[in-house]
ROROPA-195584 format. One record per residue (C-alpha): residue number from 1; residue in one letter; x, y, z. Coordinates in nm, 3 decimals, always signed. Example, Ala and Ser with C-alpha at 12.3 -4.5 7.8 and 13.67 -1.06 7.14 Angstrom:
// residues 2
1	A	+1.230	-0.450	+0.780 .
2	S	+1.367	-0.106	+0.714 .
This chain:
// residues 103
1	X	-0.072	-0.808	+0.467 .
2	X	-0.419	-0.819	+0.324 .
3	X	-0.690	-1.063	+0.423 .
4	X	-0.950	-1.094	+0.152 .
5	X	-0.824	-0.763	+0.010 .
6	X	-0.839	-0.572	+0.339 .
7	X	-0.517	-0.452	+0.507 .
8	X	-0.457	-0.602	+0.852 .
9	X	-0.172	-0.586	+1.099 .
10	X	+0.027	-0.900	+1.030 .
11	X	+0.216	-0.863	+1.357 .
12	X	-0.098	-0.934	+1.559 .
13	X	-0.280	-1.168	+1.322 .
14	X	-0.259	-1.528	+1.432 .
15	X	-0.183	-1.773	+1.153 .
16	X	-0.458	-2.014	+1.256 .
17	X	-0.722	-1.742	+1.204 .
18	X	-0.656	-1.699	+0.833 .
19	X	-0.739	-2.049	+0.711 .
20	X	-0.950	-2.047	+0.397 .
21	X	-0.901	-1.675	+0.342 .
22	X	-0.707	-1.498	+0.069 .
23	X	-0.377	-1.375	+0.214 .
24	X	-0.170	-1.125	+0.016 .
25	X	+0.173	-1.013	+0.135 .
26	X	+0.428	-0.780	-0.020 .
27	X	+0.569	-1.076	-0.214 .
28	X	+0.231	-1.117	-0.384 .
29	X	+0.250	-0.755	-0.497 .
30	X	+0.601	-0.772	-0.646 .
31	X	+0.469	-0.687	-0.993 .
32	X	+0.226	-0.419	-0.874 .
33	X	+0.280	-0.074	-1.034 .
34	X	+0.315	+0.074	-0.685 .
35	X	+0.656	-0.089	-0.647 .
36	X	+0.799	+0.108	-0.939 .
37	X	+0.607	+0.421	-0.837 .
38	X	+0.763	+0.412	-0.489 .
39	X	+1.109	+0.394	-0.646 .
40	X	+1.036	+0.667	-0.900 .
41	X	+0.891	+0.897	-0.632 .
42	X	+1.175	+0.824	-0.388 .
43	X	+0.906	+0.715	-0.144 .
44	X	+1.131	+0.476	+0.042 .
45	X	+1.420	+0.570	+0.261 .
46	X	+1.517	+0.300	+0.510 .
47	X	+1.264	+0.053	+0.366 .
48	X	+1.129	-0.053	+0.704 .
49	X	+0.771	+0.063	+0.641 .
50	X	+0.766	+0.012	+0.265 .
51	X	+0.600	-0.333	+0.257 .
52	X	+0.313	-0.216	+0.477 .
53	X	+0.278	+0.108	+0.284 .
54	X	+0.255	-0.075	-0.048 .
55	X	+0.015	-0.339	+0.083 .
56	X	-0.216	-0.068	+0.222 .
57	X	-0.190	+0.147	-0.090 .
58	X	-0.268	-0.151	-0.316 .
59	X	-0.583	-0.225	-0.115 .
60	X	-0.685	+0.140	-0.141 .
61	X	-0.636	+0.149	-0.518 .
62	X	-0.829	-0.176	-0.557 .
63	X	-1.123	-0.030	-0.364 .
64	X	-1.091	+0.326	-0.500 .
65	X	-0.896	+0.343	-0.829 .
66	X	-0.914	+0.723	-0.825 .
67	X	-0.882	+0.822	-0.459 .
68	X	-0.889	+1.179	-0.339 .
69	X	-0.597	+1.305	-0.129 .
70	X	-0.807	+1.287	+0.186 .
71	X	-0.891	+0.923	+0.112 .
72	X	-0.523	+0.845	+0.062 .
73	X	-0.432	+1.005	+0.392 .
74	X	-0.707	+0.818	+0.572 .
75	X	-0.618	+0.481	+0.416 .
76	X	-0.249	+0.524	+0.493 .
77	X	-0.292	+0.662	+0.847 .
78	X	-0.212	+0.330	+1.013 .
79	X	+0.133	+0.312	+0.855 .
80	X	+0.414	+0.491	+1.033 .
81	X	+0.719	+0.612	+0.844 .
82	X	+1.010	+0.712	+1.063 .
83	X	+1.182	+0.881	+0.769 .
84	X	+0.888	+1.112	+0.702 .
85	X	+0.840	+1.035	+0.335 .
86	X	+0.462	+1.074	+0.357 .
87	X	+0.439	+1.333	+0.075 .
88	X	+0.642	+1.106	-0.153 .
89	X	+0.429	+0.805	-0.064 .
90	X	+0.118	+1.006	-0.144 .
91	X	+0.275	+1.113	-0.474 .
92	X	+0.351	+0.751	-0.566 .
93	X	-0.011	+0.650	-0.502 .
94	X	-0.141	+0.945	-0.704 .
95	X	+0.096	+0.858	-0.990 .
96	X	-0.038	+0.502	-1.008 .
97	X	-0.398	+0.627	-0.995 .
98	X	-0.328	+0.877	-1.274 .
99	X	-0.162	+0.613	-1.492 .
100	X	-0.459	+0.382	-1.450 .
101	X	-0.689	+0.663	-1.566 .
102	X	-0.485	+0.702	-1.885 .
103	X	-0.503	+0.333	-1.976 .
């Protein structure tokens, strides 16, 4: 999830600490272009890590609409994918960044 636009680990964030802050979960990003980009890039296998990947990638693109590959890798480093789709996840993020440049 994101707190005030910053990705945090929801599994260790206590609910009583987020009062008055903006909380964004994967459900709040249902219409985000990353969702379609992940499908198009085949960036999801089992789906276990996908919500965290998308939440982190959305925060990255909000902060840096045109991230470099190194920035993508750094921003996504805290998300583990057991299926190893990291190159496809990176491709999905790049695709969204490129589309936003065109519009």
